[in-house]
N, C-alpha and C positions, 0 to 999 in steps of 0.2 A: 388810344391816341398814335398816329402817325410821326416817326421820329422825323426830326428836324435840325438843321445843323444852321449855325451863323458865323459869322465872320467878324473879328475887330482888328482894327490895325491903325498903326501908324509909320512911320519911315523907319523906326528903329524897331518896331514889335508887331508879329503877326502871332494872332489866337483865335483858334478856333472852338467855337462852343456847339453843346449838345443836349438836346432836349430829354436825352435819357441821362436822368440824376443829375439835370441841371449841370452839365458836366463842362471843364476844361478839358477839353479831345485833344489838343495840341497847343505847342507854344513855340513859336521860330523868333530865334535871335540872329544879330551878327556875332561872328567872333572877329578876331584882331584884325583879320583880313578882310573884313566887312562882307563876309560871304555869310549865307543865311544857314543855319543848323537848327535840327530839332533839339529843343531842351529837356521836354516834359514827355512821359512815358505813353504811347498813345496806343491801347489797345484793338483790335480790330472787332471786338465786341460793341462797340459802337455802331460801327456796319451791322451787324450780325442781329444786336439788340439780344445778346446772350447775357447769361449770367457770369459775372467775373470775378473770381475770389479777393483778385488785388482793389476792386474798387477805384481804380486809378480815375484823377480827375473828377470822381464824382460828389456831389453834396452829401455830407453824411447829415441825418436829422433822424428823429427829434433827440438821438443820443449818439455821441460819441464815445467808441471803448466799449469796454465790457461793463456789465453790472452782477454782481455775483449773486446767484440764485436767483437769476431774473425777477429780483423781488424791491420795489421799491413803496416807501410810506408818505402820505401825504395826510399830515398830522398824525392820529391813531389809526388811520385808514390803510391797510395794505392795499397794494396794486399789483397784480402777478401780470407780469411782463413775457412775453413769445421765447420760450426755451429755444434761440438758434445757434447756439454754441456749447454743446453738450447742455449740463445743467443750468447753463448761462445764458446771459441777454448780450447781444453786440451791435452796434452801430444802429440801434433804431428798432430793428427786427426784420424778419422775411419779408415784410412787405413795404420798409420804409423807403425815406425819399430817394434814395441812392439808387433803388431797383424801378423807380417811377418816370414815364414819361410828363415832364413839367410841360405847362404852356409856355411857349417863348414870344420875344416879341422885339424885334431890330428897332429901338428908337434911334438911333443914328449909326453912323460908321463906326463910333467909338463907346456907344453903349448899348446892351441887350437886357432886359429883365425875363425873368422865368417866375413864373408863380405855382401853387402846387397846394391844392386844399387834402387834407388828411382828416377823414373822418373821425369820429367821437371812437373811443375804443378799439382801433387801429392798432394791434400787437398789443395792445392792453392800455395803451395810454390814454388816458381822458380828455376830450376836448376836440370840438371841430376847431381846428386849426387852421390859418390861411398862412402860408409861408413863402416868402420873396427872396429872390437872390439876383442883385443888381450889379452885372459885369460892366466896367468901364477901363477902358485904355486910355492914356494921355501920355505923348512923348515917350519915355522909357519905362513906364509903370503900367501894371495891371492890377486891378482891386475888383474883391467882390465885397459888397454889404449886404448881409443878411438881416432880414426880419421875421419876425412872425406876431401872430395875437390867438386868442383860445377863448372860448364862450364857456371854459371852466377850469380852474386850476389844474395844472399840468407842468411836466420839466422840458425843459428846451435848451438841446445846446447844438450848434452847427458848426462844421467846419468843411473845407476841401480838401478831398484826398488825392492831391496831384502829388505825382513823384519824379525828381529830377536828376538829371545827369547834364551838367553844363559842358562838359565834353562832348555831348552829341552822338556818343558810341553804344552806350547800353548792354557794355558788354562786360561789365564789372569795374570797368575804371570809374565809376558813381563813389566806390569805398575808396578811393585818392583825391578826392573833392577834398578842400579843405571846411572846416566847419566851426561856425561860432554859435553859442548860444548865451543868451544874457540872462543867464541864471544861477540863485544862489540853490535851490534845491530840486531833488529829483525825487523819483515814486519807484521804489522797488517793487517789484511784483513776485507772486508765488509759481508754482512748476505749471499752474494754468493760466496764466499771465494775467491775474486778477490782481490788480493793487493792494499791495498790503502796507506799505508806511512812507514815510517820508521820509529823507536822509540828505544831509548835507550834499552837493553837488562836487564831489572830491574823485579823486585818482581817476578812473575810466570814464566819469560822468563829467568830469572837468573840462569844459569846450568855453571858459572864458578868453582864452586866445586862441588862434586857428590851430586846429588839429585834423589830421585826417581820420575817418575812421577805420581805415586799416592799420594806421600807426596804432592807435588805441587798443584794437585787438591784438596785436603783437605784443605790446605794453603789458598787457593783462589777459593772457591767453586762458586762466583758471577762472577770471571773474564769473560768479554763478548767476548774476543776471545776463551776463551776455552769452554763456552757455545755453540758459533757457529761452532766450528769442534768438538765436542764432546770430548774435549782435544785437545791434539796441531795437530795443522796444518798450520805451519808458518816456513817461512824461517828466519833463523838465518844467518846474515853477518859476515863472520868470519874475524878473527882479522889478520892484515899483518904479523904481528911477532909470529903467532903460531908456538907451537913445533908440534903439531899435530891439527887435526880437530876436532875430537869427540873420547871419552873414553865410552864404555860400559860395564858393569860388572855386574854378578851374584854371590850371597854369596852361592847360593844353590848348584853350579857345582864348583867355584872358577875361573870361566874362566873371563879374561878381553879381551875387544876386543879395539883396538887402531887404529883411522881410520884417514889415510892422502889422502891431494887433492890439487889439482893446481886450482881445482873450487873457485869460490869466496864466495860460498854461499853452505848451508845443509838446506834442508825443513825436520823437525822433523813430523814426522806423527805418532799420537800414535794408530792409527788402529781404532777409532773412528767409522767407517762406514762399518770396516768388517763384515760380515755377512754369510748366508748361501747360499750367491751366490757363494762363495770361497768354495769349498769341498777338505776336507783333506782326507786323508788314515783313521783317526781315526774319521773322522765324517764333520762338516763344521769350518770356521772359525768363531770367535767371537769377539765384540769391544775388542779391548787392548789386543787381544791375542798375537800380534808381532808388533812390533815398525819399522819402517823405517826411515833412514836417507840420503836422499836423495843429495848427492855432483852434483851441478849444477850451472847455474849462477844467478844473480838475476832476480827474477822473474818480469814477465810480462816488460820487460823494455822499452816496448812503451808506457806504461801508467804510471808505477810509478813514481812519482816526483822526477825530480834529477839523473834520470838514462838515458844511451845513449846505446841503443843496439850495438853488437858488429857484423860487417858482415863478413860473408865469401865471400871473392871474388876468382875469376878464378885466376890460379896461386899459391894460397893461401895453407894451409892445418891446417884443425881444428883438434888440438890435446889437450887430457886431458887425466888424469889418476885416479883411486881410488884406494886404497891400503888398506886392514884390517890384521893387525898384531894380533895374537891371544897369551896368553899368560896367568901366572896365577896372580890372587890377590895379 
């Protein structure tokens, strides 16, 4: 299928979308001086069609994150998934939605719809599945609404892997952005980045008030989780009574982003493993050049103690949304 690009725009917001991975390929905002700047990481892989390990801007499905041993169970039936992360499974497999060209349709200057069919057994997942990603802009807001149906019981968890640097520089200044996450708990990982247990969101994981990742890393230089992830690569379980899921801001541009979602968790990845494999217009990505806030289900609910996976059953529709609102600090 041929690559296709789409544009959405309002007087305050420009968004470029791409059929490879039903992706957000660029976001432009106005700074405090009303000048346009790039706010989202935009790899050249959208033009080349190549695989990009960052998966920047792409729709992640049918699974977000890693699954231990690439094994899930539906009832008592084991389902063996693709091993595409050593002995484990990540982001839906080698042929997942992020690597496929979706069918796109421009419905208006403010709305684009992408659809993708995933056949039964692809990367091990049961069910012929139809996925939809609806992007809309309005005023200062960008939103994506995900939906999916299946003809067999299956697992579905969808997110977008967009990376942000609201300074517009993508040179490491992203770590100086101020971040808030409305979370009570966080998930700690083992040395293979697999979810291990749930803990209180304290110390290095307390983003209940604005704090920069750079300052947190300086305060907790020996935190085991931050050493494993070369920074943050952890799920935060969102508070049920939250007014928003997360906020990100940059003093350099004066821009504040407020994130809303009906997903129960956000994975905060501070980009510690970004590198030269991700090519940008001005060079290559580097560790900490942009931050990802991935709204998703609780990671690996098949193996994380105390969690139960939610199944997508025939006749049901999976629905989730992520909304980014942009304003001034």
